[in-house]
N, C-alpha and C positions, 0 to 999 in steps of 0.2 A: 508415570507422572502422578503427582499428588492430585487426586480428584477434587479436593477442595480448592486448590489453586486453579485448576482448569475451570471449575465452576465459576470462581471469582473472575477470572480473566474473560471468559466468554460472556459474562453478564455485564461487564464494565465497558461503557461507551468508549473509553480511552484506549482500549486494547487495539494494537496495530494488526493490520492484515497479515503480516508475516507471522505474528504470534498465533493467530487463528489458523493459518495454513499449517504451521508446524504441529499444532495440536491435532488437526485433521489427519496429517500424515502419520503422526505417531499413533493415532487411534486406529486408522484404517489402512495404513500403508499406501502404496502407489495407487490403489483402488480409488483413493480420494480424488485423484486427477481425472478419473473416468466417470465419476458420479455427476449427475446434474447438480448444479450448485444448491438448488432448493432442497433436493433430496439429501445432500451432504449436510446442510444446516439442520434438517429434521433428524437425521441420524445422530448428529452430535448432541442435539437436545435430548434425544432418547437415551443415548449412552451416558450422559452426565446428569440426567434428571433435572433439567433446567430449561428456562427460556432464554435463548441467546439475545443479547442486546441487538436491537434493530440496526444500530450503527455498525456493530461488529459483523452482522450478517451482510450488510452492504459492502463492507471492506473485504470480507472473504469472497464475495462474488466478484468484486473488482480484481483482486489479486489472482483469482482463478482464471478470469478472462485474460489477464495479462500474462499468466504463466502458460496457459495451454494454447494460445494463439499468438500471432504477430500483430494483432490489431492495435496494441499500444504504440507500436512503431510505424504502422502503415495508415491508420485511419484517424483523422483529426477528431472526429466525434468520440471515438473510443478513448483516445488519449485524454481529451478534456474530461470525460466522465470518470475515467480511472483516476486521473490526477486530482479531480475535485473530491473524490471519495476517500482516498487513502489516509488522510489525516483526520477528518472529522466524520466520515461515514455518510456524507450527503453527496450523492452524485450530481446534484445541481440540475436535474432534468427540468425542473419547473421553469427556469429561466436561463439555462446553460450559463451558469455563473462564470464570470471571468476568473482566470486562474491567477494566483499570486506567485511570486517568484519562489517562495518557500514551498508551495504545493508542487510546483514544477520540479524543483531540485529534489524534494523528498520522493516524489513519484518515480523519477528516473533512478534514484539510488535504490529504493525499495524494490522496484520491478527487476532491476538488474541483479538483486540477490537471488531471484528465482528464474530468470530468463537469460539466455545467452545474449550478450550485448550485440545489437545489430544497429545499423545506421537508420535514422529516421527517414521516412519518405519526405520528399520535397514539401508536400502539403502539411505534414506534421511539423517539420522544421520551421515552416513559415508561421504556423500557429504559435509555436513556442516563441519565436522572435517577436511576433505581434503582441502576445500577452506580456512579455518582458517589457517591451516599449510602453505598453499601456498601464503598467503597474505604478506609474507615478514616480519612479526613481530614475536617476540619470544613467540608465543602462539600456542597451538595445540589442544585446545578444547573450546567448546562453553562457559562453565562456566568461564574460564579464561577471555575470551573476554567480557563477561557480567560484569565482575568485574573491567575491565580496566577503570581507571578514564578518560583517553583520549577518549575512545569510548563512555563512559557514557555522557561526556560533549557534544559530537557531537549529540548523539541521543536526549539528553535533548533539544538542540537547535532546532532540527527538531520538537520535540513535542511542543515547544514554538510557532513555526511558524504555526503548525497545530491548536493550540488553537486560534491564531489570526484569522485564516481563519474561524474556526467554530464560533467564536464570531461574525464575520461579518454576519453570517446567523442565529444568534439568539441562539446558543448553549452556555450556561454559561461555563466559564473556569473550574469550579468545576466538570463538567460532564466528563472531560477527565482524565482517570486514570493515575497515576504515572507510570513511566517506571519501 
């Protein structure tokens, strides 16, 4: 990987969790999954001689939790925290922010890039439905939100940005699955 690109991406608040995790895996191999997230962040900063963006560090911690456990699928608190974090790097712990439809859709897609797809627990499914209903749109379930052209367009734009980031570190665009 081009170290200047890695430096730029890890310092940029807009870098996605997937990009940070790919950098960690390309840098440390599977050992990255076994490291404590705070140690992983410190090791990446040492390796690339930089201070990682706080938002990127939060995103990396969120995707690590989602990748190495089933908490995203089983625990409503973990689901909310991870979904709150993956786009903007803020886990929302201060007030457990409500989730937007875009945050939910992006989180599901991005986590499934790294984790075998499994069914959501009843409590997580109920949280998703509640958050979709409360988003102020005329939708009340995940399937409706996933079919919304408006939301698809936004999530596709996020995917396009992710592809650009991954291309900068040598991942071909064809490696990123469709939404």
